[in-house]
Biopython code that builds the backbone (N, CA, C, O; Angstrom):
import numpy as np
from Bio.PDB.StructureBuilder import StructureBuilder

atoms = [
    (1, "MET", "N", (0.843, -1.182, 0.000)),
    (1, "MET", "CA", (0.000, 0.000, 0.000)),
    (1, "MET", "C", (0.889, 1.247, 0.000)),
    (1, "MET", "O", (1.804, 1.360, 0.816)),
    (2, "GLN", "N", (0.624, 2.159, -0.894)),
    (2, "GLN", "CA", (1.391, 3.392, -1.003)),
    (2, "GLN", "C", (1.096, 4.316, 0.180)),
    (2, "GLN", "O", (0.033, 4.236, 0.796)),
    (3, "TYR", "N", (2.055, 5.194, 0.486)),
    (3, "TYR", "CA", (1.908, 6.162, 1.577)),
    (3, "TYR", "C", (0.616, 6.955, 1.440)),
    (3, "TYR", "O", (-0.157, 7.057, 2.393)),
    (4, "SER", "N", (0.381, 7.518, 0.255)),
    (4, "SER", "CA", (-0.795, 8.372, 0.061)),
    (4, "SER", "C", (-2.094, 7.578, 0.154)),
    (4, "SER", "O", (-3.129, 8.130, 0.528)),
    (5, "GLU", "N", (-2.052, 6.305, -0.176)),
    (5, "GLU", "CA", (-3.256, 5.488, -0.078)),
    (5, "GLU", "C", (-3.642, 5.233, 1.372)),
    (5, "GLU", "O", (-4.822, 5.070, 1.683)),
    (6, "ARG", "N", (-2.653, 5.199, 2.260)),
    (6, "ARG", "CA", (-2.942, 4.942, 3.671)),
    (6, "ARG", "C", (-3.546, 6.145, 4.368)),
    (6, "ARG", "O", (-4.395, 5.987, 5.245)),
    (7, "TYR", "N", (-3.123, 7.352, 3.992)),
    (7, "TYR", "CA", (-3.498, 8.536, 4.749)),
    (7, "TYR", "C", (-4.403, 9.508, 4.003)),
    (7, "TYR", "O", (-5.168, 10.237, 4.634)),
    (8, "PHE", "N", (-4.335, 9.535, 2.700)),
    (8, "PHE", "CA", (-5.067, 10.523, 1.940)),
    (8, "PHE", "C", (-5.792, 9.848, 0.782)),
    (8, "PHE", "O", (-5.258, 8.944, 0.139)),
    (9, "ALA", "N", (-7.013, 10.301, 0.530)),
    (9, "ALA", "CA", (-7.799, 9.709, -0.556)),
    (9, "ALA", "C", (-7.210, 10.062, -1.917)),
    (9, "ALA", "O", (-7.230, 9.247, -2.839)),
    (10, "THR", "N", (-6.690, 11.265, -2.038)),
    (10, "THR", "CA", (-6.121, 11.701, -3.317)),
    (10, "THR", "C", (-4.820, 12.458, -3.074)),
    (10, "THR", "O", (-4.514, 12.855, -1.950)),
    (11, "GLU", "N", (-4.074, 12.645, -4.131)),
    (11, "GLU", "CA", (-2.849, 13.434, -4.047)),
    (11, "GLU", "C", (-3.172, 14.889, -3.704)),
    (11, "GLU", "O", (-2.415, 15.553, -2.996)),
    (12, "TYR", "N", (-4.295, 15.370, -4.210)),
    (12, "TYR", "CA", (-4.726, 16.737, -3.910)),
    (12, "TYR", "C", (-4.986, 16.898, -2.412)),
    (12, "TYR", "O", (-4.619, 17.913, -1.821)),
    (13, "ALA", "N", (-5.619, 15.899, -1.802)),
    (13, "ALA", "CA", (-5.886, 15.958, -0.364)),
    (13, "ALA", "C", (-4.584, 16.007, 0.430)),
    (13, "ALA", "O", (-4.486, 16.711, 1.435)),
    (14, "GLU", "N", (-3.593, 15.260, -0.026)),
    (14, "GLU", "CA", (-2.293, 15.275, 0.634)),
    (14, "GLU", "C", (-1.644, 16.651, 0.513)),
    (14, "GLU", "O", (-1.093, 17.167, 1.485)),
    (15, "GLN", "N", (-1.707, 17.243, -0.669)),
    (15, "GLN", "CA", (-1.134, 18.568, -0.872)),
    (15, "GLN", "C", (-1.834, 19.606, 0.007)),
    (15, "GLN", "O", (-1.184, 20.476, 0.585)),
    (16, "GLN", "N", (-3.132, 19.510, 0.102)),
    (16, "GLN", "CA", (-3.898, 20.452, 0.931)),
    (16, "GLN", "C", (-3.542, 20.293, 2.405)),
    (16, "GLN", "O", (-3.440, 21.280, 3.133)),
    (17, "PHE", "N", (-3.356, 19.055, 2.842)),
    (17, "PHE", "CA", (-2.989, 18.799, 4.234)),
    (17, "PHE", "C", (-1.660, 19.472, 4.567)),
    (17, "PHE", "O", (-1.557, 20.181, 5.568)),
    (18, "PHE", "N", (-0.651, 19.255, 3.738)),
    (18, "PHE", "CA", (0.658, 19.839, 4.020)),
    (18, "PHE", "C", (0.648, 21.357, 3.834)),
    (18, "PHE", "O", (1.367, 22.068, 4.537)),
    (19, "ALA", "N", (-0.144, 21.853, 2.912)),
    (19, "ALA", "CA", (-0.271, 23.306, 2.748)),
    (19, "ALA", "C", (-0.911, 23.938, 3.988)),
    (19, "ALA", "O", (-0.552, 25.050, 4.373)),
    (20, "SER", "N", (-1.846, 23.239, 4.604)),
    (20, "SER", "CA", (-2.482, 23.771, 5.809)),
    (20, "SER", "C", (-1.565, 23.681, 7.027)),
    (20, "SER", "O", (-1.708, 24.464, 7.966)),
    (21, "LEU", "N", (-0.630, 22.741, 7.020)),
    (21, "LEU", "CA", (0.313, 22.610, 8.137)),
    (21, "LEU", "C", (1.377, 23.698, 8.136)),
    (21, "LEU", "O", (1.860, 24.094, 9.196)),
    (22, "ARG", "N", (1.740, 24.178, 6.966)),
    (22, "ARG", "CA", (2.852, 25.115, 6.855)),
    (22, "ARG", "C", (2.715, 26.342, 7.763)),
    (22, "ARG", "O", (3.654, 26.635, 8.503)),
    (23, "PRO", "N", (1.594, 27.072, 7.744)),
    (23, "PRO", "CA", (1.505, 28.241, 8.636)),
    (23, "PRO", "C", (1.494, 27.855, 10.114)),
    (23, "PRO", "O", (2.004, 28.599, 10.952)),
    (24, "ARG", "N", (0.922, 26.709, 10.435)),
    (24, "ARG", "CA", (0.906, 26.259, 11.826)),
    (24, "ARG", "C", (2.319, 25.960, 12.305)),
    (24, "ARG", "O", (2.711, 26.352, 13.404)),
    (25, "ILE", "N", (3.076, 25.264, 11.473)),
    (25, "ILE", "CA", (4.451, 24.940, 11.826)),
    (25, "ILE", "C", (5.280, 26.209, 11.944)),
    (25, "ILE", "O", (6.076, 26.348, 12.872)),
    (26, "GLU", "N", (5.099, 27.129, 11.017)),
    (26, "GLU", "CA", (5.869, 28.376, 11.056)),
    (26, "GLU", "C", (5.593, 29.161, 12.334)),
    (26, "GLU", "O", (6.516, 29.735, 12.913)),
    (27, "ARG", "N", (4.338, 29.195, 12.785)),
    (27, "ARG", "CA", (4.009, 29.886, 14.042)),
    (27, "ARG", "C", (4.734, 29.250, 15.224)),
    (27, "ARG", "O", (5.260, 29.951, 16.089)),
    (28, "ILE", "N", (4.759, 27.922, 15.255)),
    (28, "ILE", "CA", (5.441, 27.234, 16.354)),
    (28, "ILE", "C", (6.946, 27.513, 16.298)),
    (28, "ILE", "O", (7.569, 27.776, 17.326)),
    (29, "VAL", "N", (7.518, 27.455, 15.110)),
    (29, "VAL", "CA", (8.954, 27.732, 14.958)),
    (29, "VAL", "C", (9.264, 29.141, 15.432)),
    (29, "VAL", "O", (10.264, 29.345, 16.120)),
    (30, "ARG", "N", (8.439, 30.115, 15.085)),
    (30, "ARG", "CA", (8.687, 31.508, 15.483)),
    (30, "ARG", "C", (8.637, 31.697, 16.998)),
    (30, "ARG", "O", (9.217, 32.648, 17.521)),
    (31, "ARG", "N", (7.954, 30.803, 17.703)),
    (31, "ARG", "CA", (7.956, 30.879, 19.172)),
    (31, "ARG", "C", (9.339, 30.597, 19.730)),
    (31, "ARG", "O", (9.708, 31.116, 20.783)),
    (32, "TYR", "N", (10.099, 29.781, 19.029)),
    (32, "TYR", "CA", (11.410, 29.365, 19.512)),
    (32, "TYR", "C", (12.565, 30.166, 18.917)),
    (32, "TYR", "O", (13.563, 30.395, 19.601)),
    (33, "VAL", "N", (12.454, 30.591, 17.676)),
    (33, "VAL", "CA", (13.587, 31.152, 16.948)),
    (33, "VAL", "C", (13.366, 32.635, 16.696)),
    (33, "VAL", "O", (12.316, 33.051, 16.206)),
    (34, "ARG", "N", (14.375, 33.420, 17.039)),
    (34, "ARG", "CA", (14.319, 34.861, 16.806)),
    (34, "ARG", "C", (15.487, 35.331, 15.952)),
    (34, "ARG", "O", (15.746, 36.532, 15.873)),
    (35, "SER", "N", (16.194, 34.410, 15.315)),
    (35, "SER", "CA", (17.429, 34.783, 14.632)),
    (35, "SER", "C", (17.225, 35.258, 13.200)),
    (35, "SER", "O", (18.184, 35.732, 12.590)),
    (36, "GLY", "N", (16.040, 35.158, 12.638)),
    (36, "GLY", "CA", (15.822, 35.688, 11.298)),
    (36, "GLY", "C", (14.860, 34.845, 10.481)),
    (36, "GLY", "O", (14.615, 33.676, 10.776)),
    (37, "ASP", "N", (14.321, 35.480, 9.438)),
    (37, "ASP", "CA", (13.347, 34.807, 8.591)),
    (37, "ASP", "C", (13.936, 33.637, 7.815)),
    (37, "ASP", "O", (13.238, 32.662, 7.539)),
    (38, "ASP", "N", (15.213, 33.726, 7.463)),
    (38, "ASP", "CA", (15.840, 32.619, 6.731)),
    (38, "ASP", "C", (15.881, 31.357, 7.590)),
    (38, "ASP", "O", (15.603, 30.260, 7.105)),
    (39, "ASP", "N", (16.227, 31.518, 8.860)),
    (39, "ASP", "CA", (16.260, 30.369, 9.758)),
    (39, "ASP", "C", (14.859, 29.798, 9.976)),
    (39, "ASP", "O", (14.676, 28.581, 10.019)),
    (40, "VAL", "N", (13.884, 30.678, 10.112)),
    (40, "VAL", "CA", (12.500, 30.225, 10.296)),
    (40, "VAL", "C", (12.038, 29.455, 9.070)),
    (40, "VAL", "O", (11.405, 28.407, 9.201)),
    (41, "GLU", "N", (12.342, 29.956, 7.892)),
    (41, "GLU", "CA", (11.963, 29.282, 6.651)),
    (41, "GLU", "C", (12.641, 27.911, 6.539)),
    (41, "GLU", "O", (11.996, 26.920, 6.194)),
    (42, "ASP", "N", (13.931, 27.863, 6.830)),
    (42, "ASP", "CA", (14.667, 26.593, 6.775)),
    (42, "ASP", "C", (14.092, 25.579, 7.758)),
    (42, "ASP", "O", (13.900, 24.411, 7.421)),
    (43, "LEU", "N", (13.822, 26.038, 8.972)),
    (43, "LEU", "CA", (13.282, 25.126, 9.981)),
    (43, "LEU", "C", (11.863, 24.679, 9.646)),
    (43, "LEU", "O", (11.495, 23.536, 9.916)),
    (44, "THR", "N", (11.074, 25.556, 9.068)),
    (44, "THR", "CA", (9.722, 25.177, 8.648)),
    (44, "THR", "C", (9.792, 24.075, 7.602)),
    (44, "THR", "O", (9.036, 23.106, 7.663)),
    (45, "GLN", "N", (10.694, 24.222, 6.645)),
    (45, "GLN", "CA", (10.875, 23.189, 5.620)),
    (45, "GLN", "C", (11.348, 21.877, 6.241)),
    (45, "GLN", "O", (10.857, 20.805, 5.888)),
    (46, "GLU", "N", (12.294, 21.964, 7.158)),
    (46, "GLU", "CA", (12.797, 20.762, 7.826)),
    (46, "GLU", "C", (11.681, 20.067, 8.596)),
    (46, "GLU", "O", (11.582, 18.840, 8.581)),
    (47, "CYS", "N", (10.847, 20.844, 9.265)),
    (47, "CYS", "CA", (9.728, 20.267, 10.024)),
    (47, "CYS", "C", (8.709, 19.610, 9.096)),
    (47, "CYS", "O", (8.201, 18.532, 9.402)),
    (48, "LEU", "N", (8.408, 20.246, 7.972)),
    (48, "LEU", "CA", (7.484, 19.631, 7.010)),
    (48, "LEU", "C", (8.027, 18.305, 6.496)),
    (48, "LEU", "O", (7.276, 17.343, 6.333)),
    (49, "LEU", "N", (9.314, 18.255, 6.242)),
    (49, "LEU", "CA", (9.934, 17.014, 5.809)),
    (49, "LEU", "C", (9.837, 15.940, 6.888)),
    (49, "LEU", "O", (9.550, 14.780, 6.595)),
    (50, "ARG", "N", (10.077, 16.331, 8.126)),
    (50, "ARG", "CA", (9.976, 15.369, 9.227)),
    (50, "ARG", "C", (8.539, 14.906, 9.440)),
    (50, "ARG", "O", (8.312, 13.740, 9.764)),
    (51, "VAL", "N", (7.573, 15.790, 9.265)),
    (51, "VAL", "CA", (6.169, 15.378, 9.354)),
    (51, "VAL", "C", (5.868, 14.361, 8.272)),
    (51, "VAL", "O", (5.254, 13.329, 8.540)),
    (52, "TYR", "N", (6.291, 14.641, 7.060)),
    (52, "TYR", "CA", (6.065, 13.731, 5.940)),
    (52, "TYR", "C", (6.665, 12.352, 6.220)),
    (52, "TYR", "O", (6.028, 11.333, 5.955)),
    (53, "ASN", "N", (7.876, 12.319, 6.748)),
    (53, "ASN", "CA", (8.561, 11.059, 7.003)),
    (53, "ASN", "C", (8.067, 10.337, 8.249)),
    (53, "ASN", "O", (8.273, 9.130, 8.380)),
    (54, "SER", "N", (7.415, 11.059, 9.174)),
    (54, "SER", "CA", (7.020, 10.478, 10.455)),
    (54, "SER", "C", (5.517, 10.350, 10.636)),
    (54, "SER", "O", (5.063, 9.935, 11.702)),
    (55, "LEU", "N", (4.750, 10.690, 9.641)),
    (55, "LEU", "CA", (3.297, 10.723, 9.802)),
    (55, "LEU", "C", (2.719, 9.377, 10.220)),
    (55, "LEU", "O", (1.720, 9.332, 10.938)),
    (56, "GLU", "N", (3.320, 8.304, 9.791)),
    (56, "GLU", "CA", (2.799, 6.984, 10.154)),
    (56, "GLU", "C", (2.959, 6.687, 11.646)),
    (56, "GLU", "O", (2.318, 5.770, 12.159)),
    (57, "GLN", "N", (3.801, 7.443, 12.350)),
    (57, "GLN", "CA", (3.963, 7.272, 13.793)),
    (57, "GLN", "C", (2.832, 7.922, 14.585)),
    (57, "GLN", "O", (2.660, 7.630, 15.768)),
    (58, "LEU", "N", (2.067, 8.791, 13.951)),
    (58, "LEU", "CA", (0.937, 9.436, 14.604)),
    (58, "LEU", "C", (-0.190, 8.416, 14.725)),
    (58, "LEU", "O", (-0.774, 8.007, 13.721)),
    (59, "ARG", "N", (-0.489, 8.011, 15.942)),
    (59, "ARG", "CA", (-1.490, 6.969, 16.160)),
    (59, "ARG", "C", (-2.911, 7.514, 16.192)),
    (59, "ARG", "O", (-3.834, 6.878, 15.684)),
    (60, "ASP", "N", (-3.088, 8.683, 16.786)),
    (60, "ASP", "CA", (-4.419, 9.271, 16.957)),
    (60, "ASP", "C", (-4.447, 10.630, 16.259)),
    (60, "ASP", "O", (-3.767, 11.565, 16.684)),
    (61, "THR", "N", (-5.228, 10.736, 15.197)),
    (61, "THR", "CA", (-5.257, 11.992, 14.439)),
    (61, "THR", "C", (-5.839, 13.152, 15.246)),
    (61, "THR", "O", (-5.631, 14.314, 14.895)),
    (62, "ASP", "N", (-6.558, 12.850, 16.312)),
    (62, "ASP", "CA", (-7.071, 13.919, 17.178)),
    (62, "ASP", "C", (-5.946, 14.601, 17.951)),
    (62, "ASP", "O", (-6.116, 15.705, 18.467)),
    (63, "LYS", "N", (-4.808, 13.940, 18.025)),
    (63, "LYS", "CA", (-3.672, 14.495, 18.762)),
    (63, "LYS", "C", (-2.601, 15.039, 17.825)),
    (63, "LYS", "O", (-1.418, 15.051, 18.163)),
    (64, "LEU", "N", (-3.020, 15.488, 16.656)),
    (64, "LEU", "CA", (-2.077, 16.032, 15.685)),
    (64, "LEU", "C", (-1.352, 17.256, 16.232)),
    (64, "LEU", "O", (-0.135, 17.363, 16.078)),
    (65, "ASP", "N", (-2.067, 18.179, 16.865)),
    (65, "ASP", "CA", (-1.432, 19.410, 17.351)),
    (65, "ASP", "C", (-0.345, 19.153, 18.394)),
    (65, "ASP", "O", (0.758, 19.681, 18.247)),
    (66, "PRO", "N", (-0.605, 18.368, 19.437)),
    (66, "PRO", "CA", (0.492, 18.105, 20.387)),
    (66, "PRO", "C", (1.661, 17.356, 19.745)),
    (66, "PRO", "O", (2.821, 17.632, 20.052)),
    (67, "TRP", "N", (1.358, 16.417, 18.863)),
    (67, "TRP", "CA", (2.404, 15.673, 18.161)),
    (67, "TRP", "C", (3.243, 16.626, 17.316)),
    (67, "TRP", "O", (4.469, 16.522, 17.282)),
    (68, "LEU", "N", (2.575, 17.552, 16.635)),
    (68, "LEU", "CA", (3.259, 18.521, 15.796)),
    (68, "LEU", "C", (4.136, 19.445, 16.633)),
    (68, "LEU", "O", (5.257, 19.763, 16.236)),
    (69, "GLN", "N", (3.639, 19.876, 17.780)),
    (69, "GLN", "CA", (4.424, 20.755, 18.650)),
    (69, "GLN", "C", (5.684, 20.071, 19.149)),
    (69, "GLN", "O", (6.743, 20.695, 19.212)),
    (70, "VAL", "N", (5.586, 18.796, 19.506)),
    (70, "VAL", "CA", (6.763, 18.054, 19.960)),
    (70, "VAL", "C", (7.754, 17.878, 18.812)),
    (70, "VAL", "O", (8.958, 18.051, 19.000)),
    (71, "LEU", "N", (7.262, 17.540, 17.640)),
    (71, "LEU", "CA", (8.127, 17.357, 16.477)),
    (71, "LEU", "C", (8.867, 18.650, 16.150)),
    (71, "LEU", "O", (10.071, 18.625, 15.895)),
    (72, "VAL", "N", (8.163, 19.771, 16.154)),
    (72, "VAL", "CA", (8.783, 21.066, 15.847)),
    (72, "VAL", "C", (9.791, 21.442, 16.929)),
    (72, "VAL", "O", (10.901, 21.878, 16.624)),
    (73, "ARG", "N", (9.408, 21.274, 18.173)),
    (73, "ARG", "CA", (10.323, 21.595, 19.274)),
    (73, "ARG", "C", (11.615, 20.783, 19.161)),
    (73, "ARG", "O", (12.708, 21.335, 19.285)),
    (74, "ASN", "N", (11.492, 19.496, 18.930)),
    (74, "ASN", "CA", (12.685, 18.647, 18.818)),
    (74, "ASN", "C", (13.545, 19.035, 17.615)),
    (74, "ASN", "O", (14.774, 19.011, 17.692)),
    (75, "THR", "N", (12.906, 19.387, 16.521)),
    (75, "THR", "CA", (13.640, 19.812, 15.330)),
    (75, "THR", "C", (14.395, 21.110, 15.598)),
    (75, "THR", "O", (15.559, 21.243, 15.218)),
    (76, "VAL", "N", (13.742, 22.060, 16.246)),
    (76, "VAL", "CA", (14.385, 23.346, 16.562)),
    (76, "VAL", "C", (15.550, 23.139, 17.518)),
    (76, "VAL", "O", (16.615, 23.728, 17.332)),
    (77, "PHE", "N", (15.361, 22.309, 18.541)),
    (77, "PHE", "CA", (16.445, 22.084, 19.502)),
    (77, "PHE", "C", (17.617, 21.362, 18.852)),
    (77, "PHE", "O", (18.771, 21.661, 19.160)),
    (78, "THR", "N", (17.343, 20.424, 17.966)),
    (78, "THR", "CA", (18.415, 19.743, 17.243)),
    (78, "THR", "C", (19.178, 20.745, 16.382)),
    (78, "THR", "O", (20.409, 20.739, 16.352)),
    (79, "TRP", "N", (18.447, 21.595, 15.690)),
    (79, "TRP", "CA", (19.072, 22.624, 14.856)),
    (79, "TRP", "C", (19.909, 23.578, 15.707)),
    (79, "TRP", "O", (21.016, 23.953, 15.320)),
    (80, "ALA", "N", (19.377, 23.968, 16.864)),
    (80, "ALA", "CA", (20.075, 24.931, 17.716)),
    (80, "ALA", "C", (21.366, 24.349, 18.266)),
    (80, "ALA", "O", (22.363, 25.063, 18.375)),
    (81, "THR", "N", (21.370, 23.075, 18.613)),
    (81, "THR", "CA", (22.594, 22.486, 19.149)),
    (81, "THR", "C", (23.657, 22.357, 18.063)),
    (81, "THR", "O", (24.851, 22.427, 18.352)),
    (82, "ARG", "N", (23.232, 22.171, 16.823)),
    (82, "ARG", "CA", (24.191, 22.108, 15.719)),
    (82, "ARG", "C", (24.660, 23.498, 15.314)),
    (82, "ARG", "O", (25.803, 23.659, 14.886)),
    (83, "ALA", "N", (23.807, 24.500, 15.439)),
    (83, "ALA", "CA", (24.111, 25.844, 14.963)),
    (83, "ALA", "C", (24.821, 26.696, 16.013)),
    (83, "ALA", "O", (25.487, 27.669, 15.660)),
    (84, "THR", "N", (24.693, 26.354, 17.287)),
    (84, "THR", "CA", (25.289, 27.154, 18.344)),
    (84, "THR", "C", (26.788, 26.905, 18.384)),
    (84, "THR", "O", (27.227, 25.768, 18.555)),
    (85, "PRO", "N", (27.566, 27.949, 18.229)),
    (85, "PRO", "CA", (29.018, 27.771, 18.243)),
    (85, "PRO", "C", (29.528, 27.480, 19.651)),
    (85, "PRO", "O", (28.958, 27.944, 20.638)),
    (86, "ARG", "N", (30.581, 26.725, 19.727)),
    (86, "ARG", "CA", (31.255, 26.498, 21.000)),
    (86, "ARG", "C", (32.208, 27.654, 21.240)),
    (86, "ARG", "O", (32.573, 28.374, 20.310)),
    (87, "ALA", "N", (32.600, 27.825, 22.468)),
    (87, "ALA", "CA", (33.517, 28.913, 22.821)),
    (87, "ALA", "C", (34.784, 28.805, 21.984)),
    (87, "ALA", "O", (35.413, 27.749, 21.923)),
    (88, "GLY", "N", (35.146, 29.895, 21.349)),
    (88, "GLY", "CA", (36.370, 29.930, 20.577)),
    (88, "GLY", "C", (36.225, 29.481, 19.134)),
    (88, "GLY", "O", (37.197, 29.528, 18.381)),
    (89, "ASP", "N", (35.031, 29.045, 18.725)),
    (89, "ASP", "CA", (34.847, 28.640, 17.329)),
    (89, "ASP", "C", (34.981, 29.861, 16.429)),
    (89, "ASP", "O", (34.341, 30.887, 16.659)),
    (90, "VAL", "N", (35.804, 29.744, 15.420)),
    (90, "VAL", "CA", (35.984, 30.818, 14.450)),
    (90, "VAL", "C", (36.008, 30.219, 13.065)),
    (90, "VAL", "O", (36.252, 29.025, 12.890)),
    (91, "PHE", "N", (35.751, 31.061, 12.081)),
    (91, "PHE", "CA", (35.917, 30.615, 10.701)),
    (91, "PHE", "C", (36.670, 31.689, 9.955)),
    (91, "PHE", "O", (36.617, 32.866, 10.312)),
    (92, "ALA", "N", (37.363, 31.284, 8.929)),
    (92, "ALA", "CA", (38.127, 32.231, 8.131)),
    (92, "ALA", "C", (37.272, 32.680, 6.963)),
    (92, "ALA", "O", (36.681, 31.859, 6.262)),
    (93, "GLY", "N", (37.210, 33.970, 6.759)),
    (93, "GLY", "CA", (36.458, 34.510, 5.641)),
    (93, "GLY", "C", (37.120, 35.764, 5.136)),
    (93, "GLY", "O", (37.432, 36.652, 5.929)),
    (94, "SER", "N", (37.342, 35.867, 3.849)),
    (94, "SER", "CA", (37.963, 37.028, 3.226)),
    (94, "SER", "C", (39.320, 37.371, 3.834)),
    (94, "SER", "O", (39.681, 38.542, 3.949)),
    (95, "GLY", "N", (40.059, 36.350, 4.219)),
    (95, "GLY", "CA", (41.396, 36.586, 4.734)),
    (95, "GLY", "C", (41.451, 37.014, 6.185)),
    (95, "GLY", "O", (42.546, 37.195, 6.718)),
    (96, "SER", "N", (40.325, 37.183, 6.841)),
    (96, "SER", "CA", (40.340, 37.554, 8.253)),
    (96, "SER", "C", (39.529, 36.532, 9.044)),
    (96, "SER", "O", (38.780, 35.737, 8.475)),
    (97, "ARG", "N", (39.689, 36.569, 10.337)),
    (97, "ARG", "CA", (38.971, 35.615, 11.184)),
    (97, "ARG", "C", (37.768, 36.313, 11.813)),
    (97, "ARG", "O", (37.861, 37.456, 12.259)),
    (98, "HIS", "N", (36.628, 35.599, 11.842)),
    (98, "HIS", "CA", (35.393, 36.157, 12.389)),
    (98, "HIS", "C", (34.807, 35.160, 13.374)),
    (98, "HIS", "O", (34.912, 33.948, 13.185)),
    (99, "ARG", "N", (34.204, 35.669, 14.401)),
    (99, "ARG", "CA", (33.482, 34.806, 15.327)),
    (99, "ARG", "C", (32.166, 34.392, 14.681)),
    (99, "ARG", "O", (31.536, 35.169, 13.964)),
    (100, "VAL", "N", (31.768, 33.162, 14.948)),
    (100, "VAL", "CA", (30.502, 32.658, 14.429)),
    (100, "VAL", "C", (29.386, 33.281, 15.243)),
    (100, "VAL", "O", (29.459, 33.319, 16.471)),
    (101, "GLY", "N", (28.338, 33.777, 14.561)),
    (101, "GLY", "CA", (27.221, 34.408, 15.240)),
    (101, "GLY", "C", (26.417, 33.420, 16.063)),
    (101, "GLY", "O", (26.325, 32.244, 15.711)),
    (102, "ALA", "N", (25.844, 33.882, 17.140)),
    (102, "ALA", "CA", (25.067, 33.027, 18.037)),
    (102, "ALA", "C", (23.628, 32.895, 17.542)),
    (102, "ALA", "O", (23.109, 33.773, 16.853)),
    (103, "VAL", "N", (23.012, 31.806, 17.900)),
    (103, "VAL", "CA", (21.620, 31.551, 17.576)),
    (103, "VAL", "C", (20.770, 32.072, 18.721)),
    (103, "VAL", "O", (21.103, 31.853, 19.885)),
    (104, "CYS", "N", (19.701, 32.744, 18.415)),
    (104, "CYS", "CA", (18.843, 33.319, 19.441)),
    (104, "CYS", "C", (17.576, 32.494, 19.589)),
    (104, "CYS", "O", (16.709, 32.515, 18.715)),
    (105, "LEU", "N", (17.469, 31.776, 20.683)),
    (105, "LEU", "CA", (16.260, 31.019, 21.007)),
    (105, "LEU", "C", (15.571, 31.700, 22.153)),
    (105, "LEU", "O", (16.216, 32.302, 23.011)),
    (106, "VAL", "N", (14.269, 31.607, 22.170)),
    (106, "VAL", "CA", (13.503, 32.213, 23.263)),
    (106, "VAL", "C", (13.206, 31.179, 24.306)),
    (106, "VAL", "O", (12.568, 31.484, 25.313)),
]
sb = StructureBuilder()
sb.init_structure("model")
sb.init_model(0)
sb.init_chain("A")
sb.init_seg("    ")
for serial, (resi, resn, name, xyz) in enumerate(atoms, 1):
    if name == "N":
        sb.init_residue(resn, " ", resi, " ")
    sb.init_atom(name, np.array(xyz, "f"), 0.0, 1.0, " ", f" {name:<3s}", serial, name[0])
structure = sb.get_structure()
């Protein structure tokens, strides 16, 4: 049985479902991230991908919102731990050394 056959009657229904999730996910991401629209956009895309890959783990569709909040929170925290520089981390750019900018989480 194909993925779309298990969860959605048509491909259009699947597209509508993910289109409706996008603003919800973006709102949740914005609660955590204050570092810029590019980061919010990247994290929203990452969360949509994780929802797509993990949807079969959702047992009760009535609990979509709490499941989505946990998924987004975990994705943001994973991103933040990878993006947060350690003390003394530097990168070379244009012949000079610059400190890596910090990630701003609320």
